[in-house]
C-alpha positions, 0 to 999 in steps of 0.5 A: 500500500505504501508504494501506491501513496508514494507513486501518486505523491511523486507523480502528482508533484512531477506532473504539477511541475511539468504542467507548470513549466510547460505552461510557462513556455507559452505565457512568459518571456523568461523561459524563451529567453533561457532557451535562447541563452542556452543556445537552442533554436527559438521554436524549441520552447514551443516543442518543450511546452507541448511535450511537458503538457502531454507528458504530465497528462500521460503520467496522470491518466490511466493509459497503457503501460508502454505509453507511460514508459515513454513519458518517463523516458522523455522526462528523464532526457529532458531533466538530464539535458537541462542539467547539462545545458545549464552546466555547459553555459556556466550557470550558477549551481542554483540553476542546476538544482531544479533539474536534479530534484525533478529527476530524483522525484521522477525516479521515485515516481518510476520506481513506485509505479513499477512496485505499485503496478506489479503489486496490482497485477499480482493481486489481479492474477491471484 
């Protein structure tokens, strides 16, 4: 039962973070300026915004397991790329903390998801 609460707590937080971040790409100028400062093309913030909003929805909605795996993979790549991008342009350590925290939270959600799903599948077949 603990993995269920851990899963939903971590997943809720990561989905909230992704949805907020994805929304900010469309309504605020600072994220677009950050993307430009990191050396990515102008359209990249739109791509990231859409991907984060869709990924957050996929994590929360009951969908096939394979689709959730892709969302977890996408967020993993995003958070690692954010960390490396900020590191490469010489941003302060404070800019590196959020991608690491998000990645730890994502891995917590992923691990608890597998424990929770396997427990549910085992209960159904028993």
